C-alpha positions as CSV (number, residue, x, y, z in Angstrom):
1,M,-2.1,-11.5,-22.5
2,N,1.1,-10.5,-24.3
3,R,1.2,-7.3,-22.3
4,I,0.9,-9.2,-19.1
5,F,3.7,-11.5,-20.2
6,L,6.0,-8.6,-21.1
7,C,5.4,-6.9,-17.8
8,L,6.2,-10.1,-15.8
9,F,9.3,-10.7,-17.9
10,S,10.5,-7.1,-17.4
11,F,9.9,-7.5,-13.6
12,F,11.8,-10.7,-13.3
13,L,14.7,-9.4,-15.5
14,F,14.9,-6.2,-13.4
15,T,14.9,-8.3,-10.2
16,L,17.6,-10.7,-11.5
17,L,19.9,-7.9,-12.7
18,S,19.5,-5.6,-9.7
19,A,20.1,-8.4,-7.3
20,Q,23.5,-9.2,-8.8
21,E,26.3,-9.2,-6.2
22,W,29.2,-6.8,-6.0
23,R,32.5,-8.5,-5.5
24,L,35.3,-6.4,-4.0
25,V,38.6,-6.9,-5.9
26,Q,40.8,-4.2,-4.4
27,S,40.7,-1.1,-2.2
28,F,43.0,1.8,-1.6
29,P,42.5,4.0,1.5
30,A,42.7,7.7,0.7
31,K,40.7,10.5,2.3
32,D,40.1,14.0,1.0
33,I,40.7,13.2,-2.7
34,D,40.3,16.3,-4.8
35,S,39.9,14.6,-8.2
36,W,40.6,11.3,-9.8
37,D,40.2,9.1,-12.9
38,V,41.1,5.6,-14.2
39,D,43.0,5.0,-17.4
40,P,42.2,2.3,-20.0
41,M,44.8,0.0,-18.3
42,G,43.0,0.2,-14.9
43,K,45.6,2.5,-13.4
44,V,44.2,5.1,-11.0
45,I,45.4,8.8,-10.9
46,Y,44.2,11.0,-8.1
47,S,45.1,14.4,-6.7
48,K,45.2,15.5,-3.0
49,K,46.1,19.0,-2.2
50,D,49.2,19.8,-4.2
51,V,50.3,16.2,-5.0
52,L,49.3,13.9,-7.9
53,I,49.5,10.2,-7.3
54,K,49.4,7.3,-9.8
55,L,48.5,3.7,-8.8
56,D,49.1,0.6,-10.9
57,S,46.3,-1.9,-11.6
58,N,46.9,-3.6,-8.3
59,F,46.6,-0.3,-6.4
60,R,50.3,0.1,-5.6
61,V,51.8,3.6,-5.8
62,M,53.8,4.0,-9.1
63,F,54.5,7.8,-9.3
64,R,54.1,11.0,-7.3
65,Q,54.2,14.5,-8.8
66,S,54.1,17.9,-7.1
67,L,51.5,20.3,-8.4
68,K,52.9,23.4,-6.9
69,G,52.3,26.3,-9.2
70,V,49.5,24.6,-11.0
71,G,46.8,25.1,-8.4
72,A,44.1,22.8,-7.1
73,I,43.1,20.2,-9.7
74,Q,39.3,19.9,-10.1
75,I,39.3,17.4,-13.1
76,I,41.6,14.6,-14.2
77,D,40.8,12.9,-17.5
78,A,42.9,9.8,-18.1
79,R,41.0,8.2,-20.9
80,H,44.2,8.4,-23.1
81,A,46.7,6.2,-21.3
82,L,49.8,8.0,-22.5
83,K,48.5,11.6,-22.1
84,T,46.4,12.7,-19.1
85,L,44.5,15.9,-19.0
86,I,44.2,17.9,-15.8
87,F,42.1,21.0,-15.3
88,S,42.5,23.7,-12.6
89,E,39.5,26.0,-12.1
90,E,41.5,28.0,-9.7
91,Q,44.2,28.8,-12.3
92,Q,41.8,28.6,-15.3
93,A,44.4,26.3,-16.9
94,I,44.7,22.9,-18.6
95,A,47.8,20.8,-18.7
96,F,48.8,17.4,-20.0
97,L,50.9,14.7,-18.3
98,D,52.7,11.7,-19.8
99,N,52.4,8.2,-18.2
100,T,55.0,9.0,-15.6
101,L,53.0,12.2,-14.5
102,T,55.7,14.4,-16.2
103,F,54.3,17.6,-17.8
104,H,53.9,16.9,-21.5
105,Q,54.0,20.5,-22.6
106,S,53.4,24.0,-21.3
107,V,50.3,24.8,-19.4
108,H,47.4,26.2,-21.5
109,D,46.0,29.4,-20.0
110,L,42.3,29.5,-20.9
111,S,42.0,33.2,-20.4
112,G,44.1,33.6,-23.5
113,S,41.7,31.6,-25.6
114,N,38.5,33.8,-25.2
115,V,37.3,31.7,-22.2
116,S,35.7,34.1,-19.7
117,Y,35.5,31.5,-16.8
118,S,35.5,27.8,-17.1
119,T,34.2,25.2,-14.6
120,N,34.5,22.0,-16.5
121,A,36.7,20.3,-19.1
122,S,36.8,16.9,-20.8
123,Y,39.0,15.1,-23.2
124,S,37.6,14.2,-26.7
125,A,38.0,10.8,-28.3
126,Q,41.2,12.2,-29.9
127,S,44.1,13.1,-27.6
128,N,44.6,16.4,-29.4
129,R,41.1,17.6,-28.7
130,Y,39.3,18.7,-25.5
131,W,36.1,20.4,-24.4
132,V,35.8,23.4,-22.1
133,Y,32.6,24.8,-20.7
134,D,32.6,28.6,-20.4
135,T,30.2,29.2,-17.5
136,D,30.0,33.0,-17.9
137,N,29.0,32.8,-21.5
138,S,27.1,29.5,-21.3
139,K,29.0,27.9,-24.2
140,L,30.9,24.8,-25.0
141,M,34.2,25.0,-26.8
142,L,36.0,22.2,-28.5
143,F,39.7,22.9,-28.8
144,D,41.9,21.2,-31.3
145,E,45.7,21.5,-31.1
146,M,45.8,21.3,-34.9
147,Q,43.4,24.2,-35.4
148,H,43.7,27.9,-34.6
149,Q,40.1,28.4,-33.6
150,P,37.8,26.1,-31.4
151,M,34.4,24.9,-32.4
152,V,31.8,26.6,-30.3
153,I,28.3,25.7,-29.2
154,E,26.8,29.0,-28.3
155,N,24.1,30.0,-25.8
156,L,23.4,26.7,-24.1
157,A,21.2,28.5,-21.5
158,G,19.0,29.8,-24.4
159,I,18.7,26.2,-25.8
160,M,18.1,24.4,-22.5
161,G,17.1,27.1,-20.1
162,E,19.1,27.9,-16.9
163,L,21.9,25.4,-16.9
164,V,24.4,24.3,-14.3
165,V,27.0,21.9,-15.7
166,N,28.0,19.5,-12.9
167,D,29.8,16.9,-15.1
168,L,31.1,17.0,-18.7
169,R,32.3,13.9,-20.6
170,E,32.7,12.9,-24.2
171,M,32.4,9.1,-24.6
172,E,31.7,7.0,-27.6
173,N,31.4,10.1,-29.9
174,T,28.7,11.5,-27.6
175,L,29.1,14.5,-25.3
176,L,27.3,14.1,-22.0
177,V,26.4,17.2,-20.0
178,L,25.0,16.6,-16.5
179,D,22.8,19.2,-14.8
180,R,22.0,17.5,-11.5
181,S,18.7,19.3,-11.2
182,K,17.5,18.4,-14.7
183,G,19.3,15.4,-16.1
184,I,21.8,14.3,-18.7
185,Y,22.0,16.1,-22.0
186,L,23.4,14.2,-25.0
187,F,25.1,15.9,-27.9
188,D,26.4,14.3,-31.1
189,Y,29.9,14.8,-32.5
190,Y,28.8,18.1,-34.2
191,G,27.4,19.6,-31.1
192,T,23.7,19.0,-31.9
193,L,21.5,18.2,-28.9
194,I,20.1,14.7,-29.5
195,D,18.5,13.6,-26.2
196,L,17.8,14.4,-22.5
197,V,17.8,11.7,-19.9
198,E,15.8,13.1,-17.0
199,T,17.3,11.9,-13.8
200,G,17.0,14.4,-11.0
201,G,19.7,13.9,-8.5
202,A,22.4,12.1,-10.6
203,M,25.9,12.8,-9.2
204,S,28.1,11.6,-12.1
205,V,27.6,10.0,-15.5
206,S,29.2,7.6,-18.0
207,L,28.4,6.0,-21.3
208,V,29.3,2.4,-21.9
209,K,28.4,0.4,-25.0
210,G,25.5,2.7,-25.7
211,F,24.1,2.6,-22.2
212,V,24.1,5.7,-20.0
213,F,25.2,4.9,-16.4
214,Y,24.6,7.4,-13.6
215,L,25.2,7.5,-9.9
216,T,22.6,8.4,-7.2
217,T,23.0,8.3,-3.5
218,E,21.7,4.7,-3.3
219,A,22.3,3.1,-6.7
220,L,24.2,2.9,-9.9
221,V,21.6,3.1,-12.7
222,R,21.9,1.8,-16.2
223,F,19.7,3.6,-18.7
224,D,18.8,2.2,-22.1
225,V,18.6,5.2,-24.4
226,R,16.5,3.3,-27.0
227,S,13.9,1.6,-24.8
228,R,14.1,4.2,-21.9
229,D,14.3,1.3,-19.4
230,E,16.3,1.6,-16.3
231,I,18.1,-1.0,-14.1
232,L,19.2,-0.1,-10.6
233,F,22.2,-1.7,-9.0
234,R,22.2,-1.1,-5.2
235,L,25.5,0.3,-4.1
236,P,27.7,-1.9,-1.9
237,D,29.2,1.1,0.1
238,N,27.8,4.1,1.9
239,E,28.7,7.6,0.8
240,V,29.8,6.8,-2.8
241,I,30.9,10.0,-4.4
242,D,31.8,9.0,-7.9
243,F,32.4,6.0,-10.2
244,R,34.2,4.8,-13.3
245,I,33.7,1.8,-15.5
246,V,36.7,0.3,-17.2
247,G,36.2,-3.0,-19.0
248,E,34.4,-5.4,-16.6
249,S,35.5,-3.4,-13.5
250,I,33.6,-0.7,-11.7
251,Y,35.6,1.7,-9.6
252,L,33.8,3.5,-6.7
253,R,35.2,6.5,-4.9
254,T,34.0,6.9,-1.3
255,A,34.8,9.2,1.6
256,E,37.4,6.5,2.7
257,G,39.1,5.9,-0.6
258,I,38.9,4.0,-4.0
259,K,37.5,0.5,-4.4
260,K,37.5,-1.8,-7.4
261,Y,34.5,-4.1,-7.9
262,L,33.2,-6.7,-10.2
263,L,29.4,-7.0,-10.6
264,K,28.5,-10.7,-10.8
């Protein structure tokens, strides 16, 4: 009897949550975005060709910066409001920008740091640290501007089998590594593998208040790491490419631009 009650309760809870409505707050039309992110203040930064653009929390253009000489930007990580990380796979380089999109210091050439070829990078919780994935050598490297040598997690392919890193993020002292064909690997602060969330088809990932969120072609999914329960929120737009969660707001990037929603 208790099992039946729990099943019915879970069903009604799932129905209630997944039926919540998306309320559009703002939208910004912008096609062919190369990379983007949202800082803790709700300001959007995105790159398009050789230009970097910053929007305020009301989606009005604040700054523009030319990226000539830096190369195409694959990753923008704006989790630290006063110091944004940008990564160029083309140039194998990482650079940092202040809150006006001015270069904070010289560009870091990864080839000079024993990185054979990198395809992903991510800020750490501290603004002087960042992760780099060396694809050629299947290793994760945590660089610290205060240290001469990075911390290295060697031979990821040997630990997890053939691996394709599609997304890399450190959030809430957890490093998330997304392989779209397998799922989301979770590492602790010391680089120890602690969990695998099998998703199959997830396009991007986030961690918010202990819940793993990931995007599929049809839904935004919230996964409870402890209970292994999932809740699906049907997407309000077609062709959603990526997402960010900042506070109570959910930002969706589509083929047409960037939209800010509340889920009520």
